C-alpha positions as a Markdown table, in Angstrom:
| # | Residue | x | y | z |
|---|---|---|---|---|
| 1 | Unk | 121.8 | 116.8 | 106.2 |
| 2 | Unk | 118.9 | 113.9 | 105.4 |
| 3 | Unk | 117.9 | 112.0 | 108.7 |
| 4 | Unk | 117.6 | 108.5 | 107.8 |
| 5 | Unk | 117.5 | 107.4 | 111.0 |
| 6 | Unk | 113.9 | 108.7 | 111.6 |
| 7 | Unk | 110.9 | 106.0 | 112.0 |
| 8 | Unk | 108.1 | 106.0 | 109.5 |
| 9 | Unk | 104.9 | 107.7 | 110.2 |
| 10 | Unk | 102.7 | 105.2 | 109.4 |
| 11 | Unk | 104.4 | 102.1 | 110.5 |
| 12 | Unk | 107.2 | 103.2 | 113.2 |
| 13 | Unk | 109.9 | 101.0 | 111.6 |
| 14 | Unk | 113.5 | 103.3 | 110.5 |
| 15 | Unk | 113.0 | 104.3 | 107.1 |
| 16 | Unk | 116.4 | 103.3 | 106.0 |
| 17 | Unk | 117.0 | 104.9 | 102.6 |
| 18 | Unk | 113.7 | 104.4 | 100.9 |
| 19 | Unk | 111.1 | 106.6 | 101.5 |
| 20 | Unk | 108.7 | 109.6 | 100.4 |
| 21 | Unk | 108.2 | 112.7 | 101.7 |
| 22 | Unk | 105.5 | 115.3 | 101.7 |
| 23 | Unk | 106.7 | 119.2 | 101.4 |
| 24 | Unk | 103.3 | 120.3 | 103.1 |
| 25 | Unk | 103.2 | 118.5 | 106.3 |
| 26 | Unk | 107.0 | 117.2 | 106.3 |
| 27 | Unk | 105.1 | 113.6 | 106.9 |
| 28 | Unk | 107.8 | 110.5 | 105.9 |
| 29 | Unk | 107.0 | 107.0 | 104.7 |
| 30 | Unk | 109.5 | 103.8 | 104.4 |
| 31 | Unk | 109.2 | 102.3 | 101.1 |
| 32 | Unk | 106.6 | 99.4 | 102.2 |
| 33 | Unk | 103.8 | 101.5 | 103.5 |
| 34 | Unk | 104.6 | 103.8 | 100.1 |
| 35 | Unk | 104.1 | 101.0 | 98.3 |
| 36 | Unk | 100.6 | 100.1 | 100.1 |
| 37 | Unk | 99.6 | 103.5 | 99.6 |
| 38 | Unk | 100.1 | 103.2 | 95.8 |
| 39 | Unk | 97.9 | 100.2 | 95.8 |
| 40 | Unk | 95.0 | 101.8 | 97.7 |
| 41 | Unk | 95.1 | 105.2 | 95.8 |
| 42 | Unk | 95.9 | 103.3 | 92.4 |
| 43 | Unk | 97.5 | 106.1 | 91.0 |
| 44 | Unk | 100.9 | 108.3 | 90.4 |
| 45 | Unk | 102.0 | 110.5 | 92.0 |
| 46 | Unk | 100.5 | 109.6 | 95.3 |
| 47 | Unk | 98.7 | 112.3 | 97.4 |
| 48 | Unk | 99.8 | 112.8 | 101.2 |
| 49 | Unk | 96.9 | 110.9 | 103.2 |
| 50 | Unk | 97.1 | 113.8 | 105.4 |
| 51 | Unk | 97.2 | 117.2 | 103.7 |
| 52 | Unk | 96.9 | 116.2 | 100.3 |
| 53 | Unk | 99.9 | 117.0 | 98.9 |
| 54 | Unk | 101.7 | 114.9 | 96.4 |
| 55 | Unk | 104.4 | 112.8 | 97.6 |
| 56 | Unk | 108.1 | 113.5 | 96.5 |
| 57 | Unk | 111.6 | 111.6 | 96.9 |
| 58 | Unk | 113.5 | 114.1 | 98.8 |
């Protein structure tokens, strides 16, 4: 079961329903931080800033 009440690993806000997930290091991003990461990296799919894995929608 997916826990939607967990905080975003980047900003600490609750992730709710819109977030990205890294399968390697199990980091979760809220949608706002994912969009900011998209502007920083400028490509899709995004790479996890921790381990370099591809961020996916669970």
